[in-house]
N, C-alpha and C positions, 0 to 999 in steps of 0.2 A: 497248640500254642502258634500263632503268626509267625511266619520268620521275616516278613519284613513287607510293609506297605505296597512295595514294588518288586513283585516277584523276577518279574523279566529284568530287570536292572540288577537285582542281586545273584538270580542264576543258583544253578546248581549243575555238579559232576553228572556228564551222560553215561560214565561207567567207573567200575571200582580200578582198570587200568588207567581212564583218564587220571583217578586222582591218586594213584601211585606215582602216575609219572609225574604231575603237576608236584604235589609234595616232595619225592624225589628230586626234582631240579630243584625245590627251593633249597633243598640239605645241599645240595652239590653245588659247589660254585668256586670262588679264587679260595674258598679256604681250603678245599683238597687238592688243588692243585699248584697253587701260590704258597697257601701259609703252610701246610703240612710239610711238605720237602724240606722246607726251611727251616722248621722247630724241630723236625727229624735231625737234622745236619747241627743244630744249635745243643741238643740235648742227649747226643751218644748214639744215634743210629737206631739198630732194632731194639734195645731198652725201651726207647721209645715211643717205638710202633706198639710193643708189650704190656705197655701200659696203658697207651691208647686205648687198645682194643677192648682191655677189660674195662675202661671208665665208660666206654659207648654201652657196652653189654649191660652193667649194672648200674650206670647212673644215666645216658641218656636215653636208653629204651623205654625204661618206666616213665622218665619223665614226658617222651614221646607220646605214649599211651594216656599219659594223664592230659596233655594240652588237647588231642584230637576228640577223644570223650568230652570233655569240658564244651568245645565246639559243636560238637553233634546234639549234645543235650540241650543245649541253649538255641541252635540255630543262628548265632550272631557273631558280631566281629567281637575282639577281646574285651571293649568295654561293656559291651551289651552281653556277652556270654555272663559276666559276674553278675550284671545288674540282673538280667533274668531269671539264675538260680538263686536270688536272695543276698546276695552278698551288697555289704554297706559302702559307704562313701570309701572307707578306709581302703576294703579289698578293691574296689574298682580303680583306686590308684594301679594297681597292677596292671588293669585293662589300658590306662591312658598312659603307662609308660611303654606297654606293646606299641601302639599306636604312632610315640615319641622316636621309640629307636629304630622303629621302620624307615618312617621320613628322614630321620637325622643320617642313618648308616648308608639310606639310597644314597642322599648326596655325595658323600667321601667315597663310598665304594664305586659309585661311577667314573669318578676319578682314575682309580687304577683300571676299572675297566677300558675307559676311554684309551689308556697307555695301548691296552692290548690290539685294542683298533689300529693304533697306530703302528705298533710292529708287526702287525698282518703285513702292512704294504711296504714296509721296508725291508722284511724278510724275504718277500716275494721277489722286489724289484733287486734285493741283495744289495742293499745300503747299508753300509756300516753305521751302528747308531751307539753314539756315549749317553748313557742311560743317566746319567747326572746332568748332562746337556741337556737331554732331551725333557726331563721333566722341568727342568727350570726356564723353559721355553713358552709361556703363555699362547704365543701365537698357534702353537700345536696343540696342547693340551686341554684348554678351554674348549674350542670348537670339537674336538674328538671326546670330551664330557657330554658336550649338548647331544651330540650326533648319536649316542650311546641311550642316554635318558628320553631321545624323540623314539629310538625302536620299542625302549621297554613301552613308553605311552600308548603308540601303535598298537601294540599288542593286547594291552590290559582294556584299552578301548573296546575291542572285540566280546567283553564280556568272560564269564566263566569256564563254558563250554565253547563257543566260539572263539575266543581266543588264546585263553590261557590253556585248556585243554588241548586245545590245536596244535598249539608252539610246542607244547609238553612231549606229546607225541612224535612231534616230527624231532624235535633239538635232541631229546635225551639219547635217543638210538643214535643221531650222529656224533653225539659226543663219545659215546662210547665206541663206536669205531673209530673214530681217529684215536683214542687214548691206549686202544688195544695194538692199534699200528705202529704208534711211538713207539710204546713199551717194550712190542716183540723187536723192533729195530733196535733199540738202545741195549738189550739184553743177549742181544746175540753178536755185538760188536767185540773185536778182539780187546782182551784185557778187561770185559765187564765184569769177570766173578770176583774180583777185588771189592766194586760197588755193592754188589747183590751180598755178599759177605756182611759186608758192613751195614749194609740196611735191614737184612732179614738174620741174621745169626747176634741176637741179644748179648750183649757183656753184663751181666746181671747186677756189674759191682756199681756200673755206672746209675744204677737207680738210685735216685735221692727225694727228699722233699720237692725240689724245683724242679724234678722231670715231672713227680706225680702231678705237681699242680699246673705246671705248663698241659701235659696229656687231661687232664680235666678240661681246664679253661679253652683246648682246642675242639674236645669232644662236644662242649657247650655251642661254638662256633660255629662246629662243621652241621651239629644236625639240627641247627635251627630251630631248637628250644629255647623258650625265653623271649621270644619275639612278637608272639601272637601270629606266627604264618600258620602255623599248623590249628591253633584255634579256630581261624578264618576260615584253612582249607574244610577242617572238620566240620564246620558249618554248612558246608555245600553237598554233605554227603546224604545219602539216604539211610533209612534206620536198617536196612538190610547187608548195609556195606561190612566187610568185617574187617574193623578198626586193628584187632591184632595181628592179623594176616599182613595187610597192609603196612603196619609198623613196621612188621619184622622186614619186608620189603626194600621199605625206604631206608631204614637202618642199614640192610646190607648191602644196597645201590652205592649209599653214602661211604661205606666205607672200602668196598670196593675201588672204588675212584680215587679214594685217598692213596690206598696202598698202590695200585696202578699208577697213580701219579709218582710217587717215590721211585718205582721203577723205571720210569721215565727218565729221572733226571740223575741218579747217584749213579747206574752202571755206566751210562755214558759218561758221565762226572769226571771217575774215576780211572774209564778207557782211554779218554779224551785230552782231558787236562789232568795228568794223575800226579802233579805237585798241588793241584789247588786244593784250598780249604772247603770241605761242603760247611762248614759252619758260617757260609758268607753272608748268612741274615736275610731282610726281605728282599734284599737285590737279587738273590740268587738266581730265579727265574729269567729275570730282566737282564740281566748283565753278564750271567755266567752262561746260561743256555745258548743265547746267540753265537758263542764262539765255540761251542760244543758242537751245533750245526754246521758253523762253516767247516767243520774238522771232518762231516759227513758228506760222502758223494751226494750229490742231489741234497746237500745241506739246507739249500735257501726253500725248496718245495716241502722240507718235513718242517721248518723252522716257522712256514707260513701255516701250514695244518696244524703246529702245537698252537700259535696265537690266536688261530680262529677257535680251536679248542676252548682256549681259556675265555674268548670272548663269550662263546656259546655257554659256559661253566656259569659267568658271570649274569649273562641274560637270565638264564632259567632261574637265578637267584632275585634277582631286583624286579621281576615280573612279580614275584610273590611281596617284594618289599612294598611295591605301590600300591598292591592290591589291598592291604591291612588298612591304612589311612582311607583309602577310595570304599570301602564296607564300610568302615566309621561314618563317613558322611551319607550314604547311600542309607544304611542303617537311620541312624541316629538324627540326622540332619535331612535327612527325606531331599536329598540331593539327585540329579539322574547321574547314570554313568558317566556320560561325556563331560558333565562340566566338573565332577570331584575329580577325573581323572587328571584333565588339562590342568586343574588348578593346584592339584599336589605336585604333579609332574613340573610345571614350571616353576612353582616356588622349590623344588629339588634344584633345578637350574641354577636358580639365583642363589643360591645355599655353596653350591658346589663350587662357586668361584674361590672363596676363600680358603677351602681346601686345595683348589688347585695350584693357587698359589704361595701357599705355605710351603713349597719345595723351592721356594728362591730365596737364596741367601741374602739377607737384608732387607727383604718382605716385613710389612708391618705383622703380615700374619704369620710368618714364619719364625718371629722374633715374641710371640707371647710366650709366656713361661709363667707356670703358678703351681700350687701344690694344692692337692687334691686327695683327701684319705691319706694322709703322707707320701703320696706318688707325687714327683714331680713332672709335671706335664709340659712338654715343649712342643710349639707350633697349634696350631689351630686344628690341622689334622690329625694328630698326635692327642691333642685333648679330645678331640669328637670320639677319636676310635677307642680312646681308655673310656670316657665316661659313659660313651653310650651303647658302644661295640662290643665292650667289655663286662664293666660294672652292673649297669644297668640290666643285660642280660639275665645275669647272675644272680640279680637281686630278685627278676621277675621270676626265674624258677624257682627259688625260696618262697617266695608270696604265692604262688600256683600251686605248689606243693603242700603249702601250709594252710590253705583255703582248702582244697579237695579233701586235705588229710585230715584235718581239726575240726575248720569253721563249719565245714559241710559233714555230711552222714557219706562216707566213704564207701559204703556199700553201695549207693546209689550211681556213683561213678562205675564200680564194678559192674554193677547192673547193666550200665551202659555199653562196656565195651564186650560182657557176654552176648548183647544184640548182634545177631549174625556173626558168633564166633563161640560156637556150642563147645570147644575144647577149653575156653578160658573158665575152668573149676578148680576146685581143690587146691591142691598147692600152689599153683599155676595163679590163681585168683587171691589167694591167701599171702604169696610173697610180693604180689606186687602191692597188696596194701602197706606192708610192712614196708616194702620201700618208700611207699611215697611218705608215709607215715612218720618215721623213723631215719633209714641210712640216706635218703635223698636230703633231706633237711639239715643233718648233722655234716655232712660231707659239704655242702655248699655253705655253713656256717663256718667251717674251718678255711675254706677258700677267700672267704670274704674277709676273715681276720688276716690272713695271709697278705692278703691285698694292701690291707692297713698297715703291712710291716708287724705283726704283731710277733711274726715267728722270724723275723731277718728283714736285713733292710729292702725296703721297697726297689723296684726296678722305676727309672726316667722312662715316659712313655716317649 
C-alpha cells in the first residue's frame, strides 16, 4: 500500500524514541500544567487525582492503542485512515472531525500559549501584571498569539523527522528538567506539607459523579485521544515499532507531567499563600502562581522558567495540531508541505483573533451566548472550547471505538498492535478488544449524556 504520492513531503519517524517524544509531546501540554491543577483544585484534590489515574489506565490507554494502530495500519491522515481501511462516508466523518478539531483548537489554544510568552518576559523583568487587565489588552495578546503560531509553523515546515522529531527530542527533556526543578523547589518550602497532603492524600468521600466525569474528560483532553494526532503520528511509524510499549511510555510521561504539575502548584500555594482557595479555576496558574513566585527567593527567575515550561508544553502540542490538517492536505490534496503549513498556519492566525478578543468585556465576541446540547455557551472562546475542544473530541473517541470494534474486524487491529510487540497476546489482547468493543463506548456514551444534562444541570462554558 502506498502511503503517499509524495513520500518526502509526508515523511516518517527516524526512530521509536523520536515517535515517543513527539507523541508524548502532543499529549503533554497546557492540559497537564495549566488545566490539570485547576481542575484538581475544583474537584477535591487527591480524590480527583486518584480517579484521573484510573481513567488514564482504563479508558485513555486502550483508546491510544486504537488510534495508533489505525494510523499505522493505513499509513494515512485521519480521513484517509478510515477510507483506506474500508470505512464509508459516515465513518469518514470521524476523520473530518479530527482535522477540524485540530485546526479550531490550534487557533484558540495558541491564545493561551501567547499569554505564557508574555508572562515569560513580565516574570523575568519582574513587572507585576494584573491577569484580567492583561487578557483584555489586544495590543499584547494578538501579537503574542501570532508569534506563537509562527514558531509552530517554522517547526512543522521542517517535516516529520527534520522538524517535529528533532524539536520533540530537544523540547521534551527541557520540559522535564524545568518541571522537576520547580516541583523540587515547591515541595521543600516551609509549610508545603499541607499542600502535599491536600494533593496526594485522597478523601474518597469527595468522589461523586461530577468528579468522575471531570477526571474522564481531563483524561481525554490530556492524552490527546480523539484529535487524530495519534492516528497521524501512527501513520509515520514503521511496522517493526512496538506500539504497545510506546503507548505505555506516552501515557506514563503524560501522567507524570500532570502529577508534577500539581506538585509545582499546591505545595507552593499552601506554603506561601495559606489563605488562598485552591479552587481558583482557570486563572490559578496566571493569577495565583506569579504571587507565589514573588514570595520565593529568586522568584522572578523561577517564574520565568515556569512560563518557559508552559510555552514549551504548549508548543509540543500545537506542533501536532498543525500537522494533522497539513498531513491531510499533503495526502489527499497533493499539496507540498510548505504550501500546506503556511495556508493552515495563516488561517489559524486569522481565526485566533476572535478568541483573543473574547476576553474583553463588551466586545462582540465576548457577548456571544447560545445553547448547545442543553449547555449555555458564553463567548467565542468558550463556545469553541466546548464544541471542538470537548464535545467533538469525545464524539470522535466514540466513533473510532465503534469503527474498529464493530464496523471493522477488531482482530485485524489487535494483529496490528501485535506487530513489533510480542507480548501483546492472551489476556492482554483479549482485554484490549473487550475494552474497545464494550467498556470505552459505554463510558463515552454516559459522558455525552451527562454533557447533555441527562444526569443533572449542565454547566455554562
